[in-house]
N, CA, C and O atoms as a GROMACS GRO file, in nm:
protein
  256
    1MET      N    1   5.304  11.868   6.545
    1MET     CA    2   5.279  11.896   6.616
    1MET      C    3   5.198  12.015   6.610
    1MET      O    4   5.141  12.063   6.709
    2PHE      N    5   5.192  12.071   6.471
    2PHE     CA    6   5.125  12.211   6.485
    2PHE      C    7   4.969  12.180   6.404
    2PHE      O    8   4.894  12.267   6.360
    3GLY      N    9   4.946  12.021   6.398
    3GLY     CA   10   4.837  12.008   6.344
    3GLY      C   11   4.788  11.974   6.429
    3GLY      O   12   4.688  11.903   6.418
    4LEU      N   13   4.831  12.006   6.537
    4LEU     CA   14   4.688  11.929   6.656
    4LEU      C   15   4.577  12.082   6.715
    4LEU      O   16   4.473  12.088   6.781
    5LEU      N   17   4.661  12.178   6.653
    5LEU     CA   18   4.585  12.314   6.698
    5LEU      C   19   4.504  12.372   6.568
    5LEU      O   20   4.540  12.394   6.452
    6PRO      N   21   4.393  12.388   6.631
    6PRO     CA   22   4.277  12.407   6.484
    6PRO      C   23   4.327  12.535   6.457
    6PRO      O   24   4.386  12.596   6.546
    7SER      N   25   4.308  12.596   6.320
    7SER     CA   26   4.328  12.708   6.282
    7SER      C   27   4.255  12.856   6.348
    7SER      O   28   4.135  12.829   6.357
    8ILE      N   29   4.268  12.934   6.375
    8ILE     CA   30   4.153  13.055   6.403
    8ILE      C   31   4.115  13.097   6.300
    8ILE      O   32   4.200  13.117   6.213
    9GLY      N   33   4.036  13.114   6.284
    9GLY     CA   34   3.933  13.233   6.166
    9GLY      C   35   3.890  13.338   6.204
    9GLY      O   36   3.886  13.369   6.323
   10PRO      N   37   3.861  13.393   6.132
   10PRO     CA   38   3.796  13.544   6.156
   10PRO      C   39   3.711  13.559   6.261
   10PRO      O   40   3.723  13.636   6.356
   11TRP      N   41   3.584  13.446   6.228
   11TRP     CA   42   3.493  13.450   6.336
   11TRP      C   43   3.544  13.401   6.482
   11TRP      O   44   3.488  13.446   6.581
   12GLU      N   45   3.644  13.313   6.494
   12GLU     CA   46   3.692  13.300   6.603
   12GLU      C   47   3.756  13.390   6.713
   12GLU      O   48   3.741  13.394   6.835
   13LEU      N   49   3.854  13.482   6.603
   13LEU     CA   50   3.911  13.609   6.681
   13LEU      C   51   3.804  13.673   6.672
   13LEU      O   52   3.779  13.625   6.783
   14ALA      N   53   3.692  13.751   6.644
   14ALA     CA   54   3.592  13.812   6.676
   14ALA      C   55   3.519  13.779   6.813
   14ALA      O   56   3.496  13.868   6.896
   15ALA      N   57   3.482  13.644   6.832
   15ALA     CA   58   3.417  13.553   6.906
   15ALA      C   59   3.539  13.606   7.066
   15ALA      O   60   3.493  13.660   7.167
   16ILE      N   61   3.641  13.583   7.052
   16ILE     CA   62   3.760  13.576   7.103
   16ILE      C   63   3.766  13.727   7.213
   16ILE      O   64   3.759  13.747   7.334
   17LEU      N   65   3.780  13.807   7.100
   17LEU     CA   66   3.756  13.979   7.092
   17LEU      C   67   3.640  14.022   7.208
   17LEU      O   68   3.664  14.109   7.291
   18PHE      N   69   3.494  13.941   7.201
   18PHE     CA   70   3.396  14.001   7.238
   18PHE      C   71   3.405  13.926   7.354
   18PHE      O   72   3.353  13.993   7.443
   19ILE      N   73   3.454  13.795   7.410
   19ILE     CA   74   3.482  13.732   7.541
   19ILE      C   75   3.528  13.833   7.603
   19ILE      O   76   3.458  13.880   7.693
   20VAL      N   77   3.697  13.912   7.564
   20VAL     CA   78   3.785  13.962   7.622
   20VAL      C   79   3.732  14.070   7.653
   20VAL      O   80   3.767  14.113   7.763
   21LEU      N   81   3.627  14.155   7.572
   21LEU     CA   82   3.528  14.297   7.615
   21LEU      C   83   3.475  14.280   7.708
   21LEU      O   84   3.485  14.354   7.805
   22ILE      N   85   3.412  14.188   7.702
   22ILE     CA   86   3.306  14.147   7.839
   22ILE      C   87   3.375  14.138   8.014
   22ILE      O   88   3.335  14.175   8.124
   23ILE      N   89   3.485  14.074   7.966
   23ILE     CA   90   3.522  14.057   8.094
   23ILE      C   91   3.619  14.158   8.143
   23ILE      O   92   3.639  14.174   8.264
   24PHE      N   93   3.666  14.209   8.073
   24PHE     CA   94   3.770  14.348   8.119
   24PHE      C   95   3.721  14.481   8.089
   24PHE      O   96   3.790  14.581   8.108
   25GLY      N   97   3.593  14.485   8.037
   25GLY     CA   98   3.501  14.581   7.982
   25GLY      C   99   3.608  14.671   7.861
   25GLY      O  100   3.701  14.609   7.808
   26PRO      N  101   3.581  14.822   7.827
   26PRO     CA  102   3.624  14.896   7.748
   26PRO      C  103   3.734  14.968   7.760
   26PRO      O  104   3.823  14.998   7.682
   27GLY      N  105   3.696  15.010   7.961
   27GLY     CA  106   3.784  15.062   8.027
   27GLY      C  107   3.924  15.019   8.066
   27GLY      O  108   4.018  15.098   8.072
   28LYS      N  109   3.933  14.883   8.092
   28LYS     CA  110   4.069  14.826   8.088
   28LYS      C  111   4.135  14.805   8.037
   28LYS      O  112   4.246  14.780   8.084
   29LEU      N  113   4.096  14.801   7.843
   29LEU     CA  114   4.149  14.719   7.748
   29LEU      C  115   4.294  14.779   7.710
   29LEU      O  116   4.390  14.705   7.692
   30PRO      N  117   4.302  14.940   7.696
   30PRO     CA  118   4.451  14.957   7.730
   30PRO      C  119   4.543  14.934   7.809
   30PRO      O  120   4.664  14.935   7.788
   31ALA      N  121   4.498  14.917   7.882
   31ALA     CA  122   4.604  14.887   7.984
   31ALA      C  123   4.654  14.716   7.988
   31ALA      O  124   4.766  14.673   8.016
   32VAL      N  125   4.506  14.624   7.941
   32VAL     CA  126   4.575  14.477   7.943
   32VAL      C  127   4.685  14.508   7.806
   32VAL      O  128   4.804  14.481   7.823
   33GLY      N  129   4.640  14.564   7.671
   33GLY     CA  130   4.698  14.602   7.577
   33GLY      C  131   4.858  14.625   7.606
   33GLY      O  132   4.956  14.570   7.557
   34LYS      N  133   4.851  14.695   7.674
   34LYS     CA  134   4.955  14.799   7.725
   34LYS      C  135   5.066  14.688   7.792
   34LYS      O  136   5.189  14.684   7.778
   35SER      N  137   4.971  14.595   7.874
   35SER     CA  138   5.069  14.529   7.995
   35SER      C  139   5.139  14.384   7.895
   35SER      O  140   5.246  14.329   7.920
   36ILE      N  141   5.031  14.342   7.766
   36ILE     CA  142   5.088  14.213   7.724
   36ILE      C  143   5.174  14.272   7.610
   36ILE      O  144   5.259  14.191   7.571
   37ALA      N  145   5.176  14.420   7.531
   37ALA     CA  146   5.268  14.493   7.488
   37ALA      C  147   5.458  14.470   7.564
   37ALA      O  148   5.567  14.436   7.517
   38ASN      N  149   5.420  14.501   7.661
   38ASN     CA  150   5.575  14.516   7.771
   38ASN      C  151   5.594  14.410   7.802
   38ASN      O  152   5.715  14.392   7.790
   39GLY      N  153   5.514  14.259   7.862
   39GLY     CA  154   5.534  14.158   7.857
   39GLY      C  155   5.620  14.069   7.724
   39GLY      O  156   5.704  13.982   7.748
   40ILE      N  157   5.584  14.106   7.597
   40ILE     CA  158   5.633  14.067   7.476
   40ILE      C  159   5.738  14.149   7.429
   40ILE      O  160   5.790  14.106   7.326
   41ARG      N  161   5.792  14.269   7.479
   41ARG     CA  162   5.897  14.340   7.451
   41ARG      C  163   6.015  14.312   7.577
   41ARG      O  164   6.135  14.330   7.561
   42GLU      N  165   5.978  14.283   7.653
   42GLU     CA  166   6.054  14.197   7.787
   42GLU      C  167   6.102  14.047   7.726
   42GLU      O  168   6.215  14.001   7.714
   43PHE      N  169   5.999  14.001   7.700
   43PHE     CA  170   6.045  13.827   7.654
   43PHE      C  171   6.155  13.876   7.517
   43PHE      O  172   6.275  13.868   7.545
   44ARG      N  173   6.127  13.917   7.401
   44ARG     CA  174   6.224  13.954   7.314
   44ARG      C  175   6.348  14.005   7.354
   44ARG      O  176   6.445  13.932   7.338
   45LYS      N  177   6.368  14.142   7.414
   45LYS     CA  178   6.478  14.123   7.504
   45LYS      C  179   6.568  14.059   7.572
   45LYS      O  180   6.690  14.067   7.558
   46ALA      N  181   6.495  13.979   7.664
   46ALA     CA  182   6.545  13.827   7.693
   46ALA      C  183   6.646  13.749   7.600
   46ALA      O  184   6.768  13.743   7.588
   47THR      N  185   6.522  13.684   7.533
   47THR     CA  186   6.603  13.568   7.414
   47THR      C  187   6.696  13.672   7.299
   47THR      O  188   6.790  13.632   7.230
   48LYS      N  189   6.658  13.770   7.301
   48LYS     CA  190   6.823  13.859   7.215
   48LYS      C  191   6.921  13.852   7.301
   48LYS      O  192   7.025  13.804   7.255
   49SER      N  193   6.923  13.891   7.442
   49SER     CA  194   7.044  13.879   7.524
   49SER      C  195   7.084  13.738   7.558
   49SER      O  196   7.197  13.710   7.596
   50ASP      N  197   7.009  13.671   7.547
   50ASP     CA  198   7.066  13.493   7.571
   50ASP      C  199   7.116  13.468   7.468
   50ASP      O  200   7.197  13.378   7.489
   51LEU      N  201   7.117  13.508   7.320
   51LEU     CA  202   7.111  13.449   7.192
   51LEU      C  203   7.284  13.536   7.201
   51LEU      O  204   7.379  13.464   7.170
   52GLU      N  205   7.312  13.665   7.237
   52GLU     CA  206   7.434  13.721   7.180
   52GLU      C  207   7.550  13.708   7.253
   52GLU      O  208   7.664  13.728   7.212
   53SER      N  209   7.493  13.647   7.446
   53SER     CA  210   7.566  13.605   7.511
   53SER      C  211   7.657  13.439   7.460
   53SER      O  212   7.774  13.400   7.460
   54GLU      N  213   7.530  13.386   7.421
   54GLU     CA  214   7.608  13.197   7.367
   54GLU      C  215   7.681  13.293   7.286
   54GLU      O  216   7.789  13.331   7.333
   55GLU      N  217   7.637  13.356   7.142
   55GLU     CA  218   7.761  13.399   7.025
   55GLU      C  219   7.891  13.459   7.097
   55GLU      O  220   7.997  13.430   7.042
   56GLY      N  221   7.899  13.528   7.197
   56GLY     CA  222   8.012  13.587   7.254
   56GLY      C  223   8.051  13.464   7.330
   56GLY      O  224   8.174  13.472   7.344
   57LYS      N  225   8.004  13.349   7.388
   57LYS     CA  226   8.086  13.236   7.465
   57LYS      C  227   8.157  13.193   7.359
   57LYS      O  228   8.277  13.220   7.355
   58GLU      N  229   8.086  13.106   7.238
   58GLU     CA  230   8.105  13.041   7.112
   58GLU      C  231   8.249  13.093   7.081
   58GLU      O  232   8.347  13.019   7.089
   59GLN      N  233   8.257  13.249   7.038
   59GLN     CA  234   8.328  13.311   6.987
   59GLN      C  235   8.484  13.312   7.084
   59GLN      O  236   8.591  13.319   7.024
   60ASN      N  237   8.480  13.306   7.212
   60ASN     CA  238   8.549  13.271   7.262
   60ASN      C  239   8.636  13.147   7.325
   60ASN      O  240   8.740  13.158   7.388
   61THR      N  241   8.572  13.038   7.295
   61THR     CA  242   8.602  12.965   7.288
   61THR      C  243   8.691  12.920   7.148
   61THR      O  244   8.804  12.874   7.133
   62ALA      N  245   8.601  12.952   7.073
   62ALA     CA  246   8.659  12.925   6.925
   62ALA      C  247   8.789  13.017   6.899
   62ALA      O  248   8.836  13.007   6.786
   63GLU      N  249   8.855  13.107   6.992
   63GLU     CA  250   8.954  13.186   6.989
   63GLU      C  251   9.089  13.128   7.066
   63GLU      O  252   9.205  13.150   7.031
   64GLU      N  253   9.047  13.051   7.176
   64GLU     CA  254   9.131  12.941   7.271
   64GLU      C  255   9.195  12.845   7.193
   64GLU      O  256   9.262  12.756   7.247
   0.00000   0.00000   0.00000
């Protein structure tokens, strides 16, 4: 499955960052980075709470 995705090397990463810099401009980059970080944080928080709720359900079922 992951064999279909090409590996991203340093030149590709630099090109992607350069394109992002051109699109958003240097003034907007901190805001874009902050919003991406908030999205990742919320995703991790949601998956963690889902896993904890599933574990709680499994423990309650095992106790009965």
